KOLMAR-992401 format. One record per residue (C-alpha): residue number from 1; residue in three letters; y, z, x. Coordinates in nm, 3 decimals, decimal comma. Each point is the difference from the previous one (the first is absolute). Layout:
BEGIN
NUM_Ala_Y_Z_X
...
END
This chain:
BEGIN
1_Met_3,471_-0,875_1,107
2_Asn_0,091_0,366_0,198
3_Ile_-0,196_0,156_0,249
4_Ile_-0,156_0,251_-0,149
5_Asp_-0,140_-0,263_-0,282
6_Arg_-0,135_-0,200_0,299
7_Leu_-0,163_0,322_0,148
8_Ile_-0,141_0,063_-0,345
9_Ser_-0,131_-0,406_-0,079
10_Ser_-0,149_0,031_0,371
11_Leu_-0,189_0,333_-0,071
12_Asp_-0,104_-0,147_-0,353
13_Trp_-0,156_-0,315_0,262
14_Leu_-0,163_0,262_0,199
15_Thr_-0,199_0,177_-0,256
16_Lys_-0,045_-0,261_-0,225
17_Pro_-0,380_-0,164_0,032
18_Ala_-0,013_-0,373_0,171
19_Val_-0,231_-0,127_-0,299
20_Thr_-0,052_0,084_-0,353
21_Leu_-0,184_0,293_-0,128
22_Pro_-0,150_0,157_-0,293
23_Glu_0,235_0,222_-0,198
24_Ser_-0,189_0,333_0,091
25_Glu_0,025_-0,040_0,370
26_His_0,352_-0,145_0,038
27_Pro_0,145_0,348_-0,034
28_Gln_-0,242_0,126_0,206
29_Ala_0,001_-0,243_0,268
30_Lys_0,399_0,052_0,020
31_Leu_-0,009_0,371_0,034
32_Leu_-0,277_-0,065_0,298
33_Ala_0,281_-0,239_0,182
34_Trp_0,264_0,266_-0,015
35_Ile_-0,236_0,272_0,142
36_Leu_-0,092_-0,269_0,271
37_Leu_0,349_-0,080_0,061
38_Phe_0,089_0,409_0,032
39_Val_-0,334_0,071_0,198
40_Leu_0,075_-0,307_0,243
41_Leu_0,375_0,126_0,067
42_Phe_-0,108_0,370_-0,003
43_Ser_-0,318_-0,102_0,270
44_Thr_0,285_-0,201_0,207
45_Ala_0,264_0,271_0,011
46_Thr_-0,305_0,228_0,101
47_Leu_-0,116_-0,210_0,276
48_Phe_0,343_-0,021_0,118
49_Ser_0,029_0,378_0,015
50_Val_-0,300_0,030_0,218
51_Leu_0,098_-0,224_0,231
52_Ile_0,380_0,150_0,027
53_Phe_-0,095_0,411_-0,045
54_Asn_-0,384_-0,009_0,188
55_Pro_0,039_0,064_0,353
56_Asn_-0,170_-0,355_0,225
57_His_-0,202_0,279_0,174
58_Asp_-0,147_0,127_-0,357
59_Pro_-0,378_-0,160_-0,029
60_Gln_0,018_0,018_-0,384
61_Arg_0,321_-0,221_0,025
62_Gly_-0,199_-0,331_0,077
63_Gln_-0,278_0,117_-0,270
64_Tyr_0,247_0,024_-0,297
65_Val_0,192_-0,294_0,117
66_Met_-0,342_-0,202_-0,030
67_Leu_-0,075_0,193_-0,330
68_Ile_0,308_-0,064_-0,175
69_Ser_0,041_-0,385_0,113
70_Gly_-0,340_-0,056_-0,116
71_Leu_0,123_0,174_-0,339
72_Val_0,287_-0,233_-0,029
73_Ala_-0,202_-0,295_0,075
74_Leu_-0,242_0,108_-0,285
75_Phe_0,313_0,084_-0,212
76_Leu_0,087_-0,379_0,032
77_Leu_-0,336_-0,111_-0,061
78_Met_-0,043_0,205_-0,349
79_Tyr_0,369_-0,153_-0,082
80_Gly_-0,076_-0,327_0,057
81_Leu_-0,327_0,013_-0,204
82_Asn_0,155_0,158_-0,338
83_Arg_0,276_-0,251_0,062
84_Thr_-0,261_-0,266_-0,029
85_Gly_-0,170_0,159_-0,316
86_His_-0,264_0,254_0,156
87_Tyr_0,116_0,316_-0,162
88_Asn_-0,306_0,172_-0,033
89_Leu_-0,129_-0,086_0,374
90_Ser_0,385_0,116_0,156
91_Ala_0,010_0,298_-0,211
92_Lys_-0,370_0,157_0,126
93_Leu_0,078_-0,134_0,355
94_Leu_0,328_0,216_-0,048
95_Val_-0,155_0,335_-0,107
96_Ser_-0,262_-0,052_0,239
97_Cys_0,206_-0,015_0,278
98_Ala_0,254_0,284_-0,120
99_Ala_-0,379_0,233_-0,040
100_Leu_-0,133_-0,077_0,342
101_Thr_0,349_-0,020_0,188
102_Pro_0,007_0,384_0,022
103_Trp_-0,338_0,060_0,104
104_Ala_0,053_-0,253_0,290
105_Ser_0,232_0,222_0,119
106_Leu_-0,278_0,270_0,093
107_Ser_-0,103_-0,256_0,255
108_Phe_0,252_0,044_0,229
109_Asp_0,215_0,307_-0,100
110_Pro_-0,224_0,296_0,047
111_Ser_0,283_0,249_-0,099
112_Ile_-0,105_-0,091_-0,350
113_Phe_-0,258_0,275_0,065
114_Gln_0,163_0,236_0,164
115_Gly_0,194_0,071_-0,315
116_Asp_0,275_-0,304_-0,055
117_Phe_-0,166_-0,120_-0,320
118_Val_0,347_-0,138_-0,105
119_Pro_-0,116_-0,399_0,053
120_Leu_-0,316_0,064_-0,234
121_Thr_0,265_0,077_-0,289
122_Tyr_0,018_-0,378_0,025
123_Ala_-0,371_-0,032_-0,169
124_Thr_0,190_0,067_-0,321
125_Phe_0,213_-0,332_0,060
126_Ser_-0,330_-0,185_-0,099
127_Ile_-0,051_0,169_-0,307
128_Leu_0,360_-0,043_-0,131
129_Leu_-0,026_-0,374_0,086
130_Ser_-0,383_-0,026_-0,195
131_Ser_0,168_0,155_-0,312
132_Ile_0,277_-0,252_0,006
133_Leu_-0,236_-0,310_0,060
134_Leu_-0,351_0,040_-0,026
135_Pro_-0,247_0,101_-0,319
136_Thr_-0,011_0,387_-0,028
137_Tyr_-0,404_-0,009_0,124
138_Ile_0,146_-0,077_0,321
139_Thr_0,265_0,241_0,015
140_Ile_-0,274_0,277_-0,087
141_Val_-0,230_-0,129_0,258
142_Leu_0,271_0,003_0,270
143_Ala_0,124_0,374_-0,060
144_Ile_-0,375_0,107_0,021
145_Phe_-0,019_-0,187_0,337
146_Gln_0,352_0,137_0,129
147_Phe_-0,044_0,336_-0,133
148_Ala_-0,363_0,046_0,173
149_Gly_0,130_-0,144_0,298
150_Leu_0,279_0,225_0,046
151_Thr_-0,241_0,289_-0,082
152_Leu_-0,201_-0,110_0,272
153_Val_0,275_-0,002_0,260
154_Leu_0,118_0,325_-0,083
155_Ser_-0,350_0,158_0,010
156_Leu_-0,036_-0,163_0,371
157_Ser_0,381_0,150_0,102
158_Pro_-0,018_0,257_0,184
159_Ala_0,382_0,126_-0,117
160_Val_-0,125_0,054_-0,337
161_Pro_0,018_0,354_0,032
162_Ser_0,359_-0,027_0,069
163_Phe_0,095_-0,260_-0,247
164_Asn_0,068_-0,011_-0,366
165_Trp_-0,270_-0,235_-0,080
166_Phe_-0,037_0,125_-0,342
167_Ser_0,354_-0,128_-0,106
168_Phe_-0,059_-0,317_0,183
169_Leu_-0,310_-0,092_-0,204
170_Ala_0,146_0,127_-0,331
171_Phe_0,277_-0,210_0,087
172_Val_-0,238_-0,308_0,042
173_Phe_-0,205_0,104_-0,270
174_Leu_0,318_0,021_-0,244
175_Thr_0,124_-0,351_0,132
176_Ser_-0,337_-0,184_-0,080
177_Val_-0,002_0,165_-0,353
178_Phe_0,342_-0,072_-0,087
179_Ser_-0,063_-0,379_0,146
180_Ile_-0,354_-0,039_-0,220
181_Leu_0,195_0,097_-0,289
182_Ala_0,303_-0,231_0,055
183_Asn_-0,266_-0,301_0,079
184_Ser_-0,159_0,081_-0,338
185_Ile_0,329_-0,013_-0,200
186_Ile_0,084_-0,307_0,180
187_Gln_-0,284_-0,207_-0,025
188_Asn_-0,017_0,119_-0,363
189_Asn_0,397_-0,151_-0,053
190_Ile_-0,124_-0,311_0,197
191_Lys_-0,314_-0,073_-0,227
192_Arg_0,259_0,098_-0,313
193_Ile_0,211_-0,241_0,119
194_Asp_-0,243_-0,277_0,058
195_Ser_-0,159_0,055_-0,335
196_Gln_0,366_-0,014_-0,161
197_Ala_0,085_-0,329_0,215
198_His_-0,319_-0,185_-0,101
199_Gln_0,089_0,090_-0,362
200_Leu_0,314_-0,073_0,037
201_Ala_-0,143_-0,361_0,139
202_Leu_-0,227_-0,060_-0,296
203_Asn_0,263_0,076_-0,228
204_Glu_0,220_-0,238_0,126
205_Val_-0,271_-0,237_-0,004
206_Arg_-0,077_0,066_-0,354
207_Leu_0,349_-0,038_-0,118
208_Arg_0,038_-0,324_0,187
209_Glu_-0,262_-0,139_-0,151
210_Gln_0,081_0,145_-0,392
211_Ser_0,326_-0,158_0,051
212_Ile_-0,143_-0,367_0,110
213_Arg_-0,270_-0,003_-0,243
214_Asp_-0,066_-0,015_-0,361
215_Tyr_-0,128_0,314_-0,178
216_Leu_-0,230_-0,156_-0,234
217_Thr_-0,118_-0,274_0,230
218_Ser_0,023_0,078_0,352
219_Leu_0,145_-0,315_0,095
220_Phe_0,337_-0,033_0,156
221_Asn_0,264_0,044_-0,218
222_Arg_0,280_-0,274_-0,073
223_Arg_0,264_0,168_0,275
224_Tyr_-0,252_-0,025_0,256
225_Met_-0,095_-0,329_-0,061
226_Glu_0,329_-0,137_-0,023
227_Glu_0,074_0,175_0,377
228_Thr_-0,309_-0,148_0,119
229_Leu_0,034_-0,312_-0,121
230_Glu_0,343_-0,076_0,191
231_Arg_-0,166_0,106_0,270
232_Glu_-0,297_-0,232_-0,055
233_Ile_0,210_-0,316_-0,048
234_Gln_0,229_0,042_0,305
235_Arg_-0,352_0,010_0,193
236_Ala_-0,094_-0,274_-0,159
237_Thr_0,285_-0,175_0,083
238_Arg_0,007_0,083_0,354
239_Lys_-0,374_-0,096_0,012
240_Gln_0,063_-0,288_-0,202
241_Val_-0,306_0,053_-0,220
242_Ser_0,003_-0,003_-0,370
243_Leu_-0,037_0,307_-0,228
244_Gly_-0,183_0,047_-0,322
245_Ile_0,138_0,169_-0,322
246_Ile_-0,172_0,067_-0,341
247_Ile_0,105_0,160_-0,275
248_Leu_-0,243_0,071_-0,265
249_Asp_-0,032_0,226_-0,372
250_Val_-0,224_0,072_-0,252
251_Asp_-0,033_-0,246_-0,301
252_His_0,092_0,180_-0,339
253_Phe_0,026_0,346_0,174
254_Lys_0,250_0,142_-0,274
255_Arg_-0,294_-0,092_-0,265
256_Ile_-0,246_0,190_0,255
257_Asn_0,261_0,319_-0,059
258_Asp_0,026_-0,026_-0,334
259_Thr_-0,318_-0,049_-0,132
260_Leu_-0,192_0,238_0,276
261_Gly_0,288_0,237_0,104
262_His_0,199_-0,001_0,298
263_Ala_-0,274_0,253_0,159
264_Ala_-0,203_-0,340_-0,011
265_Gly_0,251_-0,204_0,137
266_Asp_0,022_0,264_0,300
267_Ile_-0,351_-0,049_0,090
268_Val_0,052_-0,355_-0,022
269_Leu_0,262_-0,007_0,218
270_Arg_-0,151_0,229_0,223
271_Glu_-0,308_-0,176_0,057
272_Leu_0,193_-0,331_0,043
273_Gly_0,167_0,163_0,309
274_Ile_-0,364_0,097_0,137
275_Phe_-0,135_-0,325_-0,016
276_Leu_0,318_-0,146_0,165
277_Phe_0,028_0,231_0,276
278_Gly_-0,361_-0,110_0,077
279_Gln_0,078_-0,373_0,005
280_Val_0,287_-0,017_0,206
281_Arg_-0,037_0,007_0,406
282_Gln_0,141_0,276_0,221
283_Ala_0,324_-0,169_0,072
284_Asp_0,068_-0,105_-0,366
285_Ile_0,203_0,240_-0,226
286_Ala_-0,109_0,030_-0,345
287_Cys_0,242_0,207_-0,239
288_Arg_0,089_0,062_-0,325
289_Tyr_0,341_-0,162_-0,103
290_Gly_-0,001_0,182_-0,342
291_Gly_-0,156_0,027_-0,335
292_Asp_-0,260_-0,218_0,040
293_Glu_0,102_-0,232_0,225
294_Phe_-0,122_0,036_0,392
295_Val_0,105_-0,232_0,305
296_Leu_-0,239_-0,096_0,283
297_Val_0,194_-0,064_0,350
298_Leu_-0,235_-0,243_0,230
299_Pro_0,151_-0,059_0,351
300_Asp_-0,151_-0,285_0,160
301_Ala_-0,092_-0,151_-0,319
302_Ser_0,044_-0,353_-0,085
303_Arg_0,076_-0,150_-0,347
304_Asp_-0,389_-0,087_-0,059
305_Ala_-0,101_0,345_0,143
306_Thr_0,241_0,165_-0,210
307_Lys_-0,152_-0,190_-0,311
308_Glu_-0,360_0,036_0,063
309_Arg_0,079_0,363_0,073
310_Ala_0,139_0,013_-0,349
311_Glu_-0,307_-0,186_-0,196
312_His_-0,229_0,221_0,177
313_Leu_0,196_0,306_-0,142
314_Arg_0,035_-0,175_-0,347
315_Asp_-0,407_-0,013_-0,045
316_Gly_-0,067_0,342_0,198
317_Val_0,180_0,185_-0,296
318_Lys_-0,236_-0,132_-0,251
319_Asn_-0,296_0,244_0,173
320_Leu_0,219_0,343_-0,014
321_Asn_-0,139_0,296_-0,182
322_Leu_0,267_0,050_-0,282
323_Pro_0,003_0,068_-0,325
324_Val_0,118_-0,298_-0,118
325_Thr_0,004_-0,344_0,183
326_Ile_0,268_-0,144_0,174
327_Thr_0,141_-0,326_0,144
328_Ile_0,293_-0,012_0,183
329_Ser_0,279_-0,275_0,109
330_Leu_0,110_-0,084_0,338
331_Gly_0,289_-0,121_0,154
332_Val_-0,020_-0,175_0,356
333_Ala_0,291_-0,098_0,251
334_Thr_0,022_-0,009_0,361
335_Phe_0,285_0,002_0,261
336_Pro_0,170_-0,188_0,101
337_Asn_-0,077_-0,243_-0,243
338_Asp_0,086_0,180_-0,293
339_Gly_0,271_0,194_0,127
340_Thr_0,169_0,081_0,327
341_Thr_0,048_0,399_-0,113
342_Gly_-0,249_0,271_-0,105
343_Glu_0,228_-0,028_-0,334
344_Thr_0,004_-0,330_-0,035
345_Val_-0,403_-0,052_0,024
346_Leu_-0,071_0,272_-0,219
347_Lys_0,211_-0,204_-0,279
348_Ser_-0,197_-0,290_0,060
349_Ala_-0,338_0,196_-0,034
350_Asp_0,151_0,184_-0,325
351_Thr_0,086_-0,279_-0,142
352_Ala_-0,329_-0,190_0,084
353_Leu_-0,181_0,316_-0,154
354_Tyr_0,217_-0,044_-0,329
355_Gln_-0,092_-0,368_-0,035
356_Ala_-0,366_0,121_0,019
357_Lys_0,093_0,272_-0,282
358_Arg_0,118_-0,333_-0,176
359_Asp_-0,313_-0,198_0,056
360_Gly_-0,184_0,265_-0,181
361_Gly_-0,078_0,238_0,292
362_Asn_-0,342_0,063_0,205
363_Arg_0,120_-0,270_0,275
364_Ala_0,206_-0,029_0,316
365_Ile_0,291_-0,177_0,031
366_Val_0,117_-0,164_0,346
367_Ala_0,448_0,012_0,006
368_Asp_0,111_-0,373_-0,009
END
């Protein structure tokens, strides 16, 4: 890594918040960090300039040193607040300091009333900062107070007749108006970006759900089940616990499609999916394996518990509100008794399911 890359990396670290922030605040916090770093450097340079170029006997020298030193300390505090996630507080403190500092100079610089209005032009700096960092209504209120304060100072100054006060106030007024307009545009853009980011996040969640859910039953699909089953097998191996598998299908489902139509068959599958979803625990996985076959993965379930769950499901489907009475056949297997991998346990459960079908259906068979 060369020197430039190291410098960029260091600057990125200095401006990056030390805590996790909402997406909408992260860019603003980084911008505020850049502003604070700049004003810290500027204030420090100004402090050295006052110490070097102002005569030691100048009474204003000590006052300016105290004022600028206090500002440097405040800027450091704001930088720390912003780094630790308190963006709003830091931004409001910065704007408040920028708004009050020009007026603080009135207390120890009487030349301002004699016509040296240059220090008061810094009052517009707070309006500009507010337009970048804070909501529009704060910028409007701040602009009104700053403009009113400048008007009051000019009305009290004996140097007004010899000073182009109209141009000065026009400059402040136009700066305020443009800042408010820019602030309104920035805030609207931020809201639109936040709305778009939120919508993108929702779309991502929706697409993720669609990629792992079966469209008809809203249960997990086969791909998700197979991926998750391997993770559950690994977890069960680490914890040295068993894991139950139930494969089930609807007895004589083809007859339902042939006699009542595929729409009726879809109703059966959808209602069966709703039933299965209501019967599983939060840690369980219920999926549509394909056609009228469903798979349930039951973490931490013993062979007896899995068999009991299968019998409970077999009895429960008789009470479903369907256009036709259905029965189901179930195959039960457990890890590691009936296989050491997800594939082998599924195969054992599938073999047990076919045994249940050959025995006439409407029964649960445990893998041998």
